[in-house]
N, C-alpha and C positions, 0 to 999 in steps of 0.2 A: 504494500500500500504506500503510494507516494504521498507522504504528508508534507514534505518540505521540498524545496527546489533551489536550483543554483541560478546565479546571474553571472554575466561575463565581467571579468576584470582583466584588462590587458589581453583580450582575445581568448582567455581561458575561463572555463566555467568553474565557479567555486560555491560550495555549500559545506561549511566545515563544522564538524562536531569537535569541540575543543577539549573534551574530557572523557576518557575511557581507560580501561585497564585490561591487560592480558597477563595470564599466569597459568601455571600448571602445578599440580601437586608434585611434591618431591623436590622442588627447588630449594636451595639454601634459604633459610628464614633469618630475619634480623633477630639478634639476641633479645632486644627489647621490642615488644610488639603488643598490640591490643587484641589481635585477631589473626587467624590464619584460615583460609577457605579450604573446604574439602571437595572442591570440584575444579575443573579446568575450563578456561576460556582462551581461545586462540585468536590470532590475527585474522585467520580465514573466516571465523564466525563473526568477528567484528565487521569485516568488510562486507559480509553478506547482509548484515543489518543496515549498513550505510546504503547499499544498493537498493534494498527493499524500501527504504524511506526517502529516497531522492537526494541523498547526500553524497558529495563527491570525494571528500577528504576527511581524515580523522587525526586526532592527536592522542597518543598513548602516554599516559602519566604513570611513572613508576609507582607501584603500590608500596605503601609504607612498610608492610610486613616483609618485603624483600630487601629493605634497607638500600645500601649503596651498591649492591651487586646488580648492575643494570644489564647483565648478559642476555637475559631472555627478551628484554625490551629491545636491545640493539639488534638481535637476530630478526625480530619482527620488522623493524625499520629497514634493515638491509634487504629483506625479502620483498618489500613493497615501497621502494623509495619515491615513487611518483605520488602515492596517495597518503602516506603516513609521515608524521613528524613525532618527536618524542620530547618529553620532559623528564629529566633524570633526577635521581637523588645522589648527592656527592658528600664526601667528607672534606674537612678543611685542609687536608694534606694532599689533595688531588694535584697532580702535576700538570704543567702546560701540555705536555705530550698526551696525557690522558684526556684532558679537555678537548684537544684536537681530535683524538680518537672518537670521542662522543660526537663531536660536530660532524665529522666525516660520515658517521652513520645516520645522521638526520636528527640529532638532538638540537633543540633550539632554546633550551632553558633548563632551570633546576627548580625543584620544589622542596619546600619545608612543610611537612605535615606536622603541625604543632598543636593538634587538637587534643582535648582531654587532659590538659595540664602538663603536656610534654614540656621538657626543659627547652627554653629558648636559647639558641646559640648566641655567643657574644660576637655579634656581627661587627663590633668595633675593634676586635682583636686583630693583630697583624695578619694572622693566617687567613681569616675570613675576608679581610680587606683585600688581600692579594687575589683570592678567588673571585670575589665580587667585581673587582676592577677588570679582571680578565673577561668575565661574563659580559660586562658592559661594553667592552671593546669589541666583542664578537657580535653585538647586537642581540644577545639573548635576553630572556626575561627571567624573573624570579617570581615563582608562584608561592603564595602564602595561604595555608589553611589553618586558621586560628579563630577562636571566638572573638567577636567584634570588640569586646571590652578591652582586649589587649593590643589592638592594632596601633594605638597611639604610642605605645612604648616600642613597637617593632618597626614600623614603617619609616620614620624619619631617617634612621641611620642607613637603611637600605636605599632610600632615594638619594641620600648624600653621595652614594657611590656611583650614581649615574645610570643604574639599571632601570629597565622597564619592569613595572610591578603589576602582577595579576593577583587579584583577591578572589579566592575560591568561594563558591556556593553562597552568593548574596552577602558575603561578609560574615555569615554565621551570627546574626543577632541573637540575643538571649530570647528563648521561646516565650517567656512571660512578659518581658519588656517589649519585645518585637521592635517596631520602628522607634520606640521611645528609648531604646538602648543608646546611651551616649556614644558607644563605639560605632554604631551605624551612622549616627549623625557626623561623626568624624570621617567615616568613609565617604559620605556625601561631600564633605569639604575637600577631600582629596581629588575630586574631579577637576578642580581648578589647576592642578599641577600639569595636566596634559600628559602625564607619564604613568598613569594608573588605569588599568582595565578591571572590570568586574564580570565574573561569570554568573550568568543566569542559569544556575544548575543546582540539582539536588536540594530543592526546597524542602523535601521530606526529611532532611537531616536537621531541620529546625522545628522540632516539636511534633513530627509525624506528618502524615499525608494531608489531613484537613487543615491543621494549623499552618503547615508549611505553604500550602496553596494560598491560604488567606494572606500570609505574610508576603508572598511573592507578588500577589495582585496589588497589595498596598505599596510595596517597595518600588515596583517598576516605574511609576510616574516620577518618583523622586530621583531614581537613578538616571532616568532619561534626561531629566532636567539638568542634573549635575554632570553627566558624562556625554550626553548625546548618544545616538545609536551606534556611532562608529567606534566607541570604546566600551560597548557591551558585547559579551560573548555568550554563546550558548554551548552547553555541554550536556550529554546524556547521562554521564556518571555511570555508564554501563560497566560491569554487570551489577551495579548497585550494592556493593559489598556491605554485608550486615543488614541489608534491607531488601534482599532478593525476593522475599515473599510479598513485599508491599507493592512492587511496581515492575515494569519491564520497559524495553526500548520503545515500543509503540506508544505506551502510555506517556512516557516522557516527551515524545514528539507531540502527542495530542495536547499535553499541558502547555508546551511552548506555543502551540497554535492558539490555545485559549488565552494565554497570557498576552500574546501579541497577535491579535486577529488579522491585522492588515498584512497581506502577503508581501507587499513591497517593503514594509518595515522589517519583517523577518528576513527577507533576502539581504537587506543591508547588513544585519547582524551576522548572518551566516557567511557572507562574502568578504566583508572587510577583515575577518580573522585571517584571511590568507596572507596578508602582508605581515602581520605580527608573528605568525608561525612560519614565515619564510617559505611559503609554497610558491609565491610568484617572483 
């Protein structure tokens, strides 16, 4: 069922899903993790979902439970270089040679999954400053997954390094405070920087399906005003880890269509991601 569609940018058609994961059982797991799945999801399965729903390209995000061993991610990117890009997880001792290795495979950024009280790295430390400076020079992005209340203590030092910054999953406002969360209000203020993007993804991670949908509907007009359509991104969050029984790919596409009912506006969001993720 073709729920979404692509528009041309520079002669190429683009409709980008900016957030999905692939993994299999038996891969080395991170020592510290909140969860480990008991099933497999492959790049071939993901591409099938893209095709079924009218999407042309996808972004694979390294799952936190695999830590900084990006081997499976890189294999998927190398197998499908025209259609996939990747967001890796790295440690602060990664070398320039290793960063170039990631870049050659199709990695265009790194992610810090800091949800659930995870320790925040000292981004001001020399080791991270070196890594972040290199990332900025490569035109990569840094993705942050953290509760909104903590963004104000994390974001400034990252922006000071010159990186592009992507905030995952509507900024993860507090489920009870919703848009009254001071952290969400801070996220709106970041729109003025011109260097921050927000993912319209995984609303169900903020209070469940119903509360999440309600939050997303209320948040979108504010995010549009603060960021414009060209710095909003859509992601399926497939395969919806830890929420697999709540939703699926088709439902997430339906919810995006409901959230943004005008096809021309959806097309802008889906297509302008191509530049940020270096497809064009």
